C-alpha positions in Angstrom: -5.8 -19.1 -8.5 -8.3 -18.1 -11.2 -6.4 -20.2 -13.8 -9.5 -21.2 -15.8 -10.8 -17.6 -16.0 -7.4 -16.2 -16.9 -7.0 -18.7 -19.8 -10.5 -18.0 -21.1 -10.1 -14.2 -21.0 -6.8 -14.5 -22.9 -8.5 -16.5 -25.6 -11.2 -13.9 -25.8 -8.8 -11.0 -26.4 -7.2 -13.0 -29.2 -10.4 -12.3 -31.2 -9.3 -8.7 -31.5 -5.7 -9.5 -32.3 -4.7 -8.3 -35.8 -7.8 -6.1 -36.0 -7.1 -2.6 -37.3 -9.6 -0.9 -35.1 -12.3 -1.5 -32.5 -15.7 -1.8 -34.1 -19.2 -2.7 -32.8 -19.0 -6.1 -34.5 -15.6 -7.2 -33.2 -16.2 -5.8 -29.7 -19.6 -7.7 -29.5 -17.9 -10.9 -30.6 -15.1 -10.5 -28.0 -17.4 -9.5 -25.2 -19.7 -12.4 -25.9 -16.8 -14.7 -25.2 -15.8 -12.7 -22.1 -19.3 -13.1 -20.8 -19.2 -16.8 -21.3 -15.8 -16.9 -19.5 -17.3 -15.1 -16.5 -20.4 -17.3 -16.4 -18.2 -20.4 -16.6 -16.2 -18.9 -13.7 -19.5 -19.0 -11.7 -19.9 -15.2 -11.7 -23.4 -14.0 -11.1 -25.3 -13.7 -14.4 -26.5 -10.1 -13.7 -23.0 -9.1 -12.7 -21.4 -10.6 -15.8 -24.0 -8.9 -18.1 -23.6 -5.5 -16.4 -19.8 -5.9 -16.6 -19.7 -6.6 -20.3 -22.3 -3.9 -21.1 -20.1 -1.4 -19.3 -16.9 -2.6 -21.1 -18.7 -2.4 -24.5 -19.8 1.2 -23.8 -16.3 2.3 -22.8 -14.6 0.5 -25.7 -16.9 1.9 -28.4 -16.7 5.4 -26.9 -12.9 5.5 -26.8 -10.5 6.5 -29.5 -7.7 4.0 -30.0 -4.3 5.7 -30.3 -2.2 4.6 -33.2 0.5 3.3 -30.9 -2.0 1.0 -29.1 -3.5 -2.1 -30.6 -7.2 -2.8 -30.2 -6.7 -6.0 -28.2 -4.3 -4.1 -25.8 -6.9 -1.3 -25.4 -9.5 -3.9 -24.6 -7.3 -5.5 -22.0 -6.8 -2.1 -20.4 -10.5 -1.4 -20.2 -11.3 -4.9 -18.9 -8.6 -4.5 -16.3 -10.0 -1.2 -15.0 -13.5 -2.6 -14.9 -12.4 -5.8 -13.1 -10.7 -3.6 -10.5 -13.9 -1.5 -10.1 -16.0 -4.7 -9.9 -13.9 -6.0 -7.0 -14.2 -2.7 -5.1 -11.7 -0.3 -6.7 -9.7 0.7 -3.7 -8.1 -1.5 -1.0 -10.5 -1.5 2.0 -9.0 -0.8 5.4 -9.9 -2.5 8.7 -11.1 -0.4 11.6 -9.0 -1.2 14.7 -9.7 2.1 16.6 -11.2 1.6 20.1 -10.3 0.6 23.6 -10.6 -2.2 22.9 -11.4 -2.5 19.2 -13.8 -5.4 18.7 -13.9 -7.5 15.6 -16.8 -10.0 15.3 -16.6 -13.0 13.0 -19.6 -14.5 11.2 -20.1 -17.2 8.6 -21.2 -20.8 8.1 -19.5 -23.8 9.7 -16.4 -24.9 7.7 -15.8 -21.5 6.2 -12.6 -21.0 8.2 -13.7 -18.5 10.8 -11.6 -20.0 13.6 -8.4 -20.3 11.6 -8.9 -16.8 10.2 -9.4 -15.4 13.7 -5.9 -16.7 14.6 -4.4 -15.5 11.4 -5.9 -12.0 11.8 -4.7 -11.8 15.5 -1.2 -12.7 14.3 -1.3 -10.2 11.5 -2.6 -7.2 13.6 -0.2 -8.1 16.4 2.7 -8.0 14.1 1.8 -5.1 11.7 -0.1 -2.8 13.9 1.5 -3.6 17.3 -1.8 -4.6 18.8 -2.3 -6.7 21.9 -5.1 -9.0 20.9 -7.4 -11.3 22.8 -9.2 -14.2 21.1 -12.7 -15.1 22.4 -14.2 -18.5 22.0 -17.9 -18.2 21.5 -18.5 -21.4 19.5 -20.1 -23.5 22.2 -21.7 -26.0 19.8 -19.0 -27.4 17.5 -16.9 -30.2 19.1 -13.3 -29.1 19.8 -13.9 -25.5 18.5 -12.6 -24.0 21.7 -9.6 -26.4 21.7 -8.8 -25.4 18.1 -8.8 -21.7 19.1 -6.6 -22.5 22.1 -4.1 -24.3 19.9 -4.0 -21.4 17.5 -3.6 -19.0 20.4 -0.6 -20.9 21.7 1.0 -20.9 18.2 0.8 -17.2 17.8 1.2 -16.4 21.5 -2.1 -14.7 21.9 -4.4 -15.4 25.0 -7.8 -17.0 24.4 -10.8 -16.1 26.6 -13.1 -19.0 27.4 -15.7 -19.8 30.0 -15.9 -23.5 30.7 -19.4 -24.7 31.2 -21.1 -21.5 30.0 -23.3 -22.2 27.0 -24.4 -18.6 26.5 -22.2 -17.0 23.8 -23.8 -13.6 24.2 -22.8 -13.6 27.9 -19.3 -15.0 27.1 -18.6 -12.2 24.5 -19.8 -9.5 26.9 -17.7 -10.8 29.7 -14.7 -11.0 27.4 -14.9 -7.3 26.6 -14.9 -6.4 30.3 -11.9 -8.8 30.8 -10.1 -7.1 27.9 -10.6 -3.6 29.4 -9.4 -4.7 32.8 -6.3 -6.4 31.4 -5.4 -3.7 28.9 -6.0 -5.7 25.6 -6.6 -3.2 22.8 -8.1 -5.7 20.3 -10.7 -8.4 20.8 -11.5 -10.9 18.1 -14.8 -12.8 18.7 -15.0 -16.2 17.1 -18.7 -17.2 16.8 -20.5 -20.5 16.0 -21.5 -21.4 12.5 -24.1 -23.8 11.1 -24.1 -26.1 8.1 -26.7 -23.8 6.6 -28.3 -20.4 7.4 -31.0 -20.8 10.0 -33.1 -18.4 12.2 -31.5 -19.5 15.5 -28.0 -18.8 14.2 -29.0 -15.4 12.9 -30.7 -14.5 16.1 -27.7 -15.5 18.1 -25.1 -13.6 16.2 -27.4 -10.5 16.0 -27.6 -10.6 19.8 -23.8 -10.9 20.1 -23.3 -8.0 17.8 -25.8 -5.9 19.8 -24.0 -6.8 23.0 -20.4 -6.1 22.0 -20.9 -3.3 19.5 -18.0 -4.2 17.3 -16.0 -1.8 15.2 -15.8 -4.5 12.5 -18.2 -7.3 11.7 -16.6 -9.6 9.1 -18.3 -12.3 7.0 -16.0 -15.3 6.4 -16.7 -17.5 3.4 -15.0 -20.3 1.4 -14.2 -18.8 -2.0 -14.3 -22.2 -3.6 -18.1 -22.4 -3.1 -18.5 -19.8 -5.8 -22.1 -18.6 -6.3 -23.2 -20.3 -3.1 -20.8 -18.0 -1.2 -22.4 -14.9 -2.8 -25.9 -16.1 -1.9 -24.9 -16.8 1.7 -23.2 -13.4 2.0 -26.4 -11.7 0.9 -28.5 -13.5 3.5 -26.0 -12.6 6.3 -25.7 -9.0 5.2 -29.5 -8.6 5.1 -29.5 -9.5 8.8 -26.1 -8.3 10.1 -25.2 -5.5 7.8 -21.5 -6.6 8.1 -18.6 -4.3 7.3 -16.5 -6.6 5.0 -15.9 -10.0 3.5 -13.1 -12.5 4.0 -12.5 -15.0 1.2 -10.7 -18.1 2.5 -9.1 -20.8 0.4 -8.6 -18.4 -2.5 -5.4 -20.2 -3.5 -7.6 -23.2 -4.5 -10.2 -21.2 -6.4 -9.5 -21.7 -10.1 -12.8 -20.0 -11.2 -13.1 -16.8 -9.2 -16.9 -16.4 -9.1 -17.1 -15.3 -5.5 -14.4 -12.7 -5.7 -15.9 -11.2 -8.8 -19.5 -11.2 -7.8 -19.7 -10.6 -4.0 -18.8 -6.9 -4.0 -21.6 -6.0 -6.4 -24.3 -8.2 -4.8 -23.7 -7.2 -1.2 -22.1 -3.8 -1.8 -19.5 -4.5 0.9 -15.8 -4.7 0.3 -13.6 -7.8 0.4 -11.1 -7.0 3.1 -8.9 -10.1 3.4 -8.1 -13.3 1.5 -6.8 -16.5 2.8 -4.1 -18.0 0.5 -3.1 -21.2 2.3 -3.1 -23.2 5.5 -0.1 -21.6 7.2 -0.8 -18.9 9.8 1.0 -16.2 7.7 -1.1 -17.1 4.6 -3.4 -14.0 4.9 -3.3 -11.0 2.7 -5.2 -7.7 2.4 -7.4 -7.8 -0.7 -6.1 -5.4 -3.4 -8.6 -5.2 -6.3 -6.1 -3.8 -8.9 -3.5 -6.4 -8.1 -6.1 -9.2 -8.3 -7.1 -7.8 -11.7 -3.5 -8.0 -12.8 -3.3 -11.7 -11.8 -6.6 -12.6 -13.5 -5.3 -11.0 -16.7 -1.9 -12.8 -16.5 0.1 -9.7 -15.7 1.5 -11.1 -12.4 1.6 -9.2 -9.1 5.1 -7.9 -8.6 4.0 -5.4 -5.9 2.7 -8.2 -3.6 5.8 -10.3 -4.4 8.1 -7.5 -3.2 6.0 -7.0 -0.1 6.3 -10.6 0.8 10.0 -10.5 0.2 10.4 -7.5 2.4 8.6 -9.2 5.3 10.6 -12.4 5.0 14.1 -11.0 4.4 16.0 -9.3 7.2 17.5 -6.0 5.8 20.7 -6.4 7.9 21.2 -10.0 6.6 20.5 -8.8 3.0 23.3 -6.1 3.3 25.7 -8.7 4.7 24.9 -11.1 2.0 25.5 -8.4 -0.7 28.9 -7.8 0.7 29.7 -11.6 0.6 28.5 -11.8 -3.0 30.7 -8.8 -4.0 33.7 -10.5 -2.4 32.8 -13.9 -4.0 32.4 -15.4 -0.5 28.8 -16.6 -1.1 28.7 -20.2 0.1 26.3 -23.1 0.5 25.3 -22.0 4.1 24.2 -18.7 2.6 22.4 -20.6 -0.2 20.6 -22.7 2.4 19.6 -19.6 4.3 18.2 -18.1 1.1 16.1 -21.2 0.6 14.7 -20.8 4.1 13.8 -17.2 3.4 12.0 -18.1 0.2 10.0 -20.8 2.0 8.8 -18.2 4.6 7.2 -16.2 1.8 4.6 -18.9 1.0 3.6 -21.4 -1.6 6.4 -21.6 -4.3 4.0 -21.9 -7.3 1.9 -19.0 -6.0 5.0 -16.9 -5.6 6.2 -17.7 -9.1 2.8 -16.9 -10.6 3.3 -13.3 -9.3 6.0 -12.8 -11.9 4.5 -11.5 -15.2 4.3 -14.2 -17.8 5.4 -17.0 -15.5 1.9 -18.0 -14.2 0.9 -19.2 -17.7 4.2 -21.1 -18.2 3.9 -23.1 -15.0 0.1 -23.6 -14.8 0.4 -27.4 -15.7 3.6 -27.9 -13.6 3.2 -29.3 -10.1 5.4 -27.3 -7.7 4.8 -28.2 -4.0 6.3 -26.9 -0.8 8.7 -29.9 -0.9 10.4 -28.5 -4.0 13.6 -27.8 -2.1 13.6 -31.0 0.0 16.3 -32.8 -2.0 18.5 -29.7 -2.1 18.2 -29.2 1.7 19.0 -32.9 2.3 22.2 -32.7 0.2 23.5 -29.5 1.9 22.6 -30.9 5.3 24.7 -34.0 4.7 27.8 -31.8 4.2 30.2 -30.8 6.9 30.2 -27.2 7.9 33.6 -26.7 6.3 32.3 -28.2 3.1 29.3 -25.9 3.1 31.6 -22.9 3.6 34.2 -24.1 1.1 32.3 -26.1 -1.6 35.4 -26.1 -3.9 37.0 -28.8 -1.7 34.1 -31.3 -2.4 35.9 -34.0 -4.5 34.7 -37.4 -5.8 34.9 -39.3 -2.5 33.1 -36.5 -0.6 30.4 -36.4 -3.2 29.8 -40.1 -2.7 29.5 -39.7 1.0 27.2 -36.7 0.7 24.9 -38.6 -1.7 24.7 -41.6 0.6 24.0 -39.4 3.6 21.2 -37.5 1.9 19.6 -40.5 0.2 20.3 -39.1 -3.3 22.7 -39.9 -6.1 26.1 -38.6 -7.0 24.6 -37.2 -10.2 22.1 -35.1 -8.1 24.9 -33.8 -5.9 26.9 -32.9 -9.0 23.9 -31.1 -10.5 23.4 -29.1 -7.3 27.0 -28.1 -7.1 27.0 -27.0 -10.7 23.9 -25.0 -10.3 25.3 -23.4 -7.2 28.5 -22.5 -9.0 26.6 -20.9 -11.9 24.4 -19.0 -9.4 27.4 -17.7 -7.6 29.0 -16.5 -10.8 25.8 -14.7 -12.0 25.4 -13.1 -8.6 29.0 -11.9 -8.6 28.6 -10.5 -12.1 25.4 -8.7 -11.2 26.9 -6.9 -8.2 30.3 -6.1 -9.6 29.5 -4.9 -13.1 27.8 -1.5 -13.6 27.5 -2.0 -17.4 24.6 -4.4 -18.1 25.7 -5.1 -21.6 29.2 -6.1 -20.4 27.6 -8.3 -17.8 25.5 -10.1 -20.4 28.5 -10.7 -22.6 30.4 -12.1 -19.6 27.6 -14.5 -18.8 27.3 -15.7 -22.5 31.0 -16.6 -22.5 30.4 -18.9 -19.5 
């Protein structure tokens, strides 16, 4: 995400590289390029101008330490201002109430229904909530069926009223049903239109008045850029919503919506959708997003994803096996499955500082491990547990069974052997220099 903006900002900061100090002339030149980068990223013009004016004031008013280079100081100032521009602190969602009610709003196609399912799954898992999904989109063909399918996948009930075409009545009845059946969270999925219209606004205003939600969220497709910001303003003027949800952020190479929307509607971005899978939903962290925009990676989010995907007990058992040199191909396959649970491979790799830039032109899809999985699956259980027994004839059989070549099987076994040696060295040697020497000898 934001690849284009990240690249442009990096070029802008190079204008200060090699400069002895920050001056009004070189700052003006740098920020002129930064402003162009923001405008090309579809950031609102007033927001871009206000942003660069603030950065200029802070840059010229700050003494640069001898140990800090001018371009590094500028990166720090821009990082802090980007964080502030996107809201500063991570915004929380209010789920207090019996039941707590969350109302969805947005245009058709913004991803409201999918987000409703993702949010129910997230709050059920992380906050031990008992959610009820409510289908109030009585206009779009198959909208109710879509919500039912999502409900089945995440094991959350869906409240519907077949034949009732009054969404206000459906929403009100759903709240009563939730109270009677001890649901402590109600997520109301409403209808959208292809464009903002009076009828749509009147209807959602009426639903909000009827259910008195703790949270009203505006869901918008991040890839629509400035259009997303304009639509958010129209909705906020009528609904006074509590927060924004940016969907499809993983496909947004520009970043205009994320960088403009907070300033224009003065409401925080609370969630971002980062993929099609039901677990591809994150809280929006302004500082972490600023890190990613400036090519600094996002190690904190990567660690959080790993903690959710990896079972602690399994991790401890695995560490013991590595220490005893008992790590085998079954363990290797299990680790691949854990990595896949964490999300899109390229997106994960881009969270590591410096890696995002290296892989920006490399296509890494979710099938990256497909060949490896096919090869390991074509082995017998004994072969997976004792890979050292895999001789020439076994390799030929495995290649044939997996639809690959003997060379690919050889390459995998070599990579696995190298990985096992490195893991063993990392766990058994306390002296890091000694470990590096050992690895070089291999």
